[in-house]
N, C-alpha and C positions, 0 to 999 in steps of 0.2 A: 787897174788892179792888176798885179803881176802874180803868178804863180810859179814856185819851182818846186817840183817832186811831193806835191800836196794834192789830196784828194779831198774835195769839198761838195756839197750839194746847196744849190741856190733855188728856192721857190718862191714865186709870185713876186718877183723882183724886176725893177725898171731900171736901166742903164741908160741915161741920156745927157746929151750935150757934153760929152767928154772929148779931150783932145790928146793926142801922144805926140810929144815934141821929137823924139827919136824915129818915128814911123812906124812902130809895131803895135798894132792894137789899140785902137782909140779908147774902148771900153776894158778889154782884158787882153792880157797875153798870158799863154801857157806854155811852159818849158818843163819836160818831163813831168807834167801834171795831168791829173784828171778830174773834169768838172762835170757835173750833172746838173742841167739847167731845166727847171719844170715851170711852165706858165711865166716864162720871163720876155720882156719886150727890151730890145736895143733900139734906140731912136737917136738920131741925128749925132753919131759918134764919129769922130774924124781922125784919120791917120793915114799914111801912105799904104800900109799893108793891112787892111781889114779894120773893121770895129772889134772883130776878135781874132786874136793870132794864136796860132797853134804851130809850135815848132819841136823838134828834136824828142819825139815821143811824147808829145801833148795830145791828150785825146778829150773829147766833149761828146757828151751824150745831151743833147736839145731835145726836149719833148714839149710839144705844143709852144713853142717860142715863135716871135716874131722879130725879124731883122728888118728896119724900115728907116729909110731916108740917111742911110750912111754915106758920109763925104769922104769915101775911101777907095782907093784903088783895090781891085779884087772883091768888092763888094762887102757883104756882111761877115763873112769868115775867109780868112787867109790861111792856107795850111802849106807848111814847108817842112821836108824831112820827118814826117811821122809815119 
């Protein structure tokens, strides 16, 4: 999932077994976007730059979320230029 200049709220979601071919955010990439995640689980998401990628003003508010077993450099969340 990719977001540009959008604000959204995700509640009680599971993001699993996602893969990103261009290397940014196996489950989600945010550019100039704000996301609120509540009670979400990120499991087994693969990318070179994090399961969740934030760049150029991207912001995340993760409340009671789990980032587990991501096959990504940088771990669960990769932050660049925010």
